[in-house]
PyMOL CGO cylinders between C-alpha atoms (Angstrom):
from pymol import cmd
from pymol.cgo import CYLINDER

trace = [
    CYLINDER, -12.80, 18.75, 4.20, -9.23, 20.14, 3.49, 0.3, 1, 1, 1, 1, 1, 1,
    CYLINDER, -9.23, 20.14, 3.49, -6.99, 17.77, 1.05, 0.3, 1, 1, 1, 1, 1, 1,
    CYLINDER, -6.99, 17.77, 1.05, -3.81, 16.95, 2.91, 0.3, 1, 1, 1, 1, 1, 1,
    CYLINDER, -3.81, 16.95, 2.91, -0.94, 14.83, 1.53, 0.3, 1, 1, 1, 1, 1, 1,
    CYLINDER, -0.94, 14.83, 1.53, 0.14, 11.78, 3.61, 0.3, 1, 1, 1, 1, 1, 1,
    CYLINDER, 0.14, 11.78, 3.61, 2.47, 9.05, 3.37, 0.3, 1, 1, 1, 1, 1, 1,
    CYLINDER, 2.47, 9.05, 3.37, -0.45, 6.61, 3.08, 0.3, 1, 1, 1, 1, 1, 1,
    CYLINDER, -0.45, 6.61, 3.08, -1.79, 8.77, 0.20, 0.3, 1, 1, 1, 1, 1, 1,
    CYLINDER, -1.79, 8.77, 0.20, 1.26, 7.71, -1.73, 0.3, 1, 1, 1, 1, 1, 1,
    CYLINDER, 1.26, 7.71, -1.73, 1.05, 3.94, -0.53, 0.3, 1, 1, 1, 1, 1, 1,
    CYLINDER, 1.05, 3.94, -0.53, -2.54, 3.76, -1.67, 0.3, 1, 1, 1, 1, 1, 1,
    CYLINDER, -2.54, 3.76, -1.67, -1.67, 5.21, -5.00, 0.3, 1, 1, 1, 1, 1, 1,
    CYLINDER, -1.67, 5.21, -5.00, 1.43, 2.97, -5.37, 0.3, 1, 1, 1, 1, 1, 1,
    CYLINDER, 1.43, 2.97, -5.37, -0.70, -0.21, -4.65, 0.3, 1, 1, 1, 1, 1, 1,
    CYLINDER, -0.70, -0.21, -4.65, -3.47, 0.75, -7.20, 0.3, 1, 1, 1, 1, 1, 1,
    CYLINDER, -3.47, 0.75, -7.20, -0.76, 1.64, -9.88, 0.3, 1, 1, 1, 1, 1, 1,
    CYLINDER, -0.76, 1.64, -9.88, 0.69, -1.72, -9.15, 0.3, 1, 1, 1, 1, 1, 1,
    CYLINDER, 0.69, -1.72, -9.15, -2.45, -3.63, -9.32, 0.3, 1, 1, 1, 1, 1, 1,
    CYLINDER, -2.45, -3.63, -9.32, -3.27, -2.10, -12.74, 0.3, 1, 1, 1, 1, 1, 1,
    CYLINDER, -3.27, -2.10, -12.74, 0.12, -2.96, -14.21, 0.3, 1, 1, 1, 1, 1, 1,
    CYLINDER, 0.12, -2.96, -14.21, 0.22, -6.41, -12.89, 0.3, 1, 1, 1, 1, 1, 1,
    CYLINDER, 0.22, -6.41, -12.89, -3.43, -6.99, -14.11, 0.3, 1, 1, 1, 1, 1, 1,
    CYLINDER, -3.43, -6.99, -14.11, -2.95, -5.46, -17.31, 0.3, 1, 1, 1, 1, 1, 1,
    CYLINDER, -2.95, -5.46, -17.31, 0.34, -6.26, -18.51, 0.3, 1, 1, 1, 1, 1, 1,
    CYLINDER, 0.34, -6.26, -18.51, 1.07, -9.55, -16.39, 0.3, 1, 1, 1, 1, 1, 1,
    CYLINDER, 1.07, -9.55, -16.39, 4.72, -8.61, -15.88, 0.3, 1, 1, 1, 1, 1, 1,
    CYLINDER, 4.72, -8.61, -15.88, 6.75, -11.60, -14.85, 0.3, 1, 1, 1, 1, 1, 1,
    CYLINDER, 6.75, -11.60, -14.85, 9.13, -9.36, -12.91, 0.3, 1, 1, 1, 1, 1, 1,
    CYLINDER, 9.13, -9.36, -12.91, 6.36, -8.94, -10.43, 0.3, 1, 1, 1, 1, 1, 1,
    CYLINDER, 6.36, -8.94, -10.43, 5.14, -12.47, -10.31, 0.3, 1, 1, 1, 1, 1, 1,
    CYLINDER, 5.14, -12.47, -10.31, 8.06, -14.59, -11.27, 0.3, 1, 1, 1, 1, 1, 1,
    CYLINDER, 8.06, -14.59, -11.27, 7.85, -17.61, -14.04, 0.3, 1, 1, 1, 1, 1, 1,
    CYLINDER, 7.85, -17.61, -14.04, 6.36, -20.02, -11.70, 0.3, 1, 1, 1, 1, 1, 1,
    CYLINDER, 6.36, -20.02, -11.70, 3.29, -17.65, -10.93, 0.3, 1, 1, 1, 1, 1, 1,
    CYLINDER, 3.29, -17.65, -10.93, 2.43, -16.20, -14.34, 0.3, 1, 1, 1, 1, 1, 1,
    CYLINDER, 2.43, -16.20, -14.34, -1.12, -17.77, -14.31, 0.3, 1, 1, 1, 1, 1, 1,
    CYLINDER, -1.12, -17.77, -14.31, -1.82, -16.11, -10.94, 0.3, 1, 1, 1, 1, 1, 1,
    CYLINDER, -1.82, -16.11, -10.94, -1.16, -12.37, -12.02, 0.3, 1, 1, 1, 1, 1, 1,
    CYLINDER, -1.16, -12.37, -12.02, -5.02, -11.61, -11.78, 0.3, 1, 1, 1, 1, 1, 1,
    CYLINDER, -5.02, -11.61, -11.78, -5.04, -12.72, -8.11, 0.3, 1, 1, 1, 1, 1, 1,
    CYLINDER, -5.04, -12.72, -8.11, -1.88, -10.92, -7.46, 0.3, 1, 1, 1, 1, 1, 1,
    CYLINDER, -1.88, -10.92, -7.46, -3.41, -7.74, -8.86, 0.3, 1, 1, 1, 1, 1, 1,
    CYLINDER, -3.41, -7.74, -8.86, -6.41, -8.25, -6.57, 0.3, 1, 1, 1, 1, 1, 1,
    CYLINDER, -6.41, -8.25, -6.57, -4.20, -8.56, -3.40, 0.3, 1, 1, 1, 1, 1, 1,
    CYLINDER, -4.20, -8.56, -3.40, -2.48, -5.32, -4.55, 0.3, 1, 1, 1, 1, 1, 1,
    CYLINDER, -2.48, -5.32, -4.55, -5.72, -3.45, -5.07, 0.3, 1, 1, 1, 1, 1, 1,
    CYLINDER, -5.72, -3.45, -5.07, -7.03, -4.89, -1.58, 0.3, 1, 1, 1, 1, 1, 1,
    CYLINDER, -7.03, -4.89, -1.58, -3.85, -3.46, -0.18, 0.3, 1, 1, 1, 1, 1, 1,
    CYLINDER, -3.85, -3.46, -0.18, -4.47, 0.18, -1.49, 0.3, 1, 1, 1, 1, 1, 1,
    CYLINDER, -4.47, 0.18, -1.49, -8.18, -0.13, -0.23, 0.3, 1, 1, 1, 1, 1, 1,
    CYLINDER, -8.18, -0.13, -0.23, -6.68, -0.87, 3.27, 0.3, 1, 1, 1, 1, 1, 1,
    CYLINDER, -6.68, -0.87, 3.27, -4.10, 1.89, 3.04, 0.3, 1, 1, 1, 1, 1, 1,
    CYLINDER, -4.10, 1.89, 3.04, -6.81, 4.11, 2.07, 0.3, 1, 1, 1, 1, 1, 1,
    CYLINDER, -6.81, 4.11, 2.07, -8.93, 2.93, 5.21, 0.3, 1, 1, 1, 1, 1, 1,
    CYLINDER, -8.93, 2.93, 5.21, -6.16, 3.21, 7.54, 0.3, 1, 1, 1, 1, 1, 1,
    CYLINDER, -6.16, 3.21, 7.54, -5.38, 6.83, 6.36, 0.3, 1, 1, 1, 1, 1, 1,
    CYLINDER, -5.38, 6.83, 6.36, -9.10, 7.85, 6.89, 0.3, 1, 1, 1, 1, 1, 1,
    CYLINDER, -9.10, 7.85, 6.89, -8.66, 6.36, 10.48, 0.3, 1, 1, 1, 1, 1, 1,
    CYLINDER, -8.66, 6.36, 10.48, -5.41, 7.89, 11.29, 0.3, 1, 1, 1, 1, 1, 1,
    CYLINDER, -5.41, 7.89, 11.29, -6.72, 11.46, 10.20, 0.3, 1, 1, 1, 1, 1, 1,
    CYLINDER, -6.72, 11.46, 10.20, -9.57, 11.22, 12.59, 0.3, 1, 1, 1, 1, 1, 1,
    CYLINDER, -9.57, 11.22, 12.59, -7.16, 10.40, 15.50, 0.3, 1, 1, 1, 1, 1, 1,
    CYLINDER, -7.16, 10.40, 15.50, -4.21, 13.09, 14.53, 0.3, 1, 1, 1, 1, 1, 1,
    CYLINDER, -4.21, 13.09, 14.53, -5.76, 16.24, 13.39, 0.3, 1, 1, 1, 1, 1, 1,
    CYLINDER, -5.76, 16.24, 13.39, -2.48, 18.09, 12.90, 0.3, 1, 1, 1, 1, 1, 1,
    CYLINDER, -2.48, 18.09, 12.90, -0.27, 17.39, 9.74, 0.3, 1, 1, 1, 1, 1, 1,
    CYLINDER, -0.27, 17.39, 9.74, 2.98, 16.95, 11.45, 0.3, 1, 1, 1, 1, 1, 1,
    CYLINDER, 2.98, 16.95, 11.45, 1.83, 14.32, 13.83, 0.3, 1, 1, 1, 1, 1, 1,
    CYLINDER, 1.83, 14.32, 13.83, -0.21, 12.53, 11.36, 0.3, 1, 1, 1, 1, 1, 1,
    CYLINDER, -0.21, 12.53, 11.36, 2.92, 12.38, 9.09, 0.3, 1, 1, 1, 1, 1, 1,
    CYLINDER, 2.92, 12.38, 9.09, 4.92, 11.08, 12.01, 0.3, 1, 1, 1, 1, 1, 1,
    CYLINDER, 4.92, 11.08, 12.01, 2.58, 8.35, 12.92, 0.3, 1, 1, 1, 1, 1, 1,
    CYLINDER, 2.58, 8.35, 12.92, 1.98, 7.23, 9.18, 0.3, 1, 1, 1, 1, 1, 1,
    CYLINDER, 1.98, 7.23, 9.18, 5.58, 7.04, 8.56, 0.3, 1, 1, 1, 1, 1, 1,
    CYLINDER, 5.58, 7.04, 8.56, 6.48, 5.25, 11.75, 0.3, 1, 1, 1, 1, 1, 1,
    CYLINDER, 6.48, 5.25, 11.75, 3.52, 2.79, 10.69, 0.3, 1, 1, 1, 1, 1, 1,
    CYLINDER, 3.52, 2.79, 10.69, 5.07, 2.07, 7.13, 0.3, 1, 1, 1, 1, 1, 1,
    CYLINDER, 5.07, 2.07, 7.13, 8.32, 1.59, 8.66, 0.3, 1, 1, 1, 1, 1, 1,
    CYLINDER, 8.32, 1.59, 8.66, 7.16, -0.76, 11.32, 0.3, 1, 1, 1, 1, 1, 1,
    CYLINDER, 7.16, -0.76, 11.32, 5.25, -2.59, 8.63, 0.3, 1, 1, 1, 1, 1, 1,
    CYLINDER, 5.25, -2.59, 8.63, 8.24, -2.98, 6.35, 0.3, 1, 1, 1, 1, 1, 1,
    CYLINDER, 8.24, -2.98, 6.35, 10.01, -4.24, 9.40, 0.3, 1, 1, 1, 1, 1, 1,
    CYLINDER, 10.01, -4.24, 9.40, 7.82, -6.94, 10.27, 0.3, 1, 1, 1, 1, 1, 1,
    CYLINDER, 7.82, -6.94, 10.27, 7.54, -8.04, 6.54, 0.3, 1, 1, 1, 1, 1, 1,
    CYLINDER, 7.54, -8.04, 6.54, 11.50, -8.33, 6.27, 0.3, 1, 1, 1, 1, 1, 1,
    CYLINDER, 11.50, -8.33, 6.27, 11.64, -10.19, 9.75, 0.3, 1, 1, 1, 1, 1, 1,
    CYLINDER, 11.64, -10.19, 9.75, 8.92, -12.65, 8.74, 0.3, 1, 1, 1, 1, 1, 1,
    CYLINDER, 8.92, -12.65, 8.74, 10.30, -13.07, 5.28, 0.3, 1, 1, 1, 1, 1, 1,
    CYLINDER, 10.30, -13.07, 5.28, 13.24, -15.04, 6.29, 0.3, 1, 1, 1, 1, 1, 1,
]
cmd.load_cgo(trace, "trace")
């Protein structure tokens, strides 16, 4: 199997690194002062997001074998997810 870099690969790496940083260093900048005792739980949530991003990458790779189409679909998915997050946030 040929290894291809995709946007969801970067998202998976980002979430796993963020989970490790949150779990090991317990940064207040990520969790805030009110949720300082919840850093382990928040780290598990970030780790779960990384696993989901990896699983979605595998699914998209099976449906879109061409790298250009795969990048377009995954970037659209990330953009749509970000827009929905911003709409629900406020």
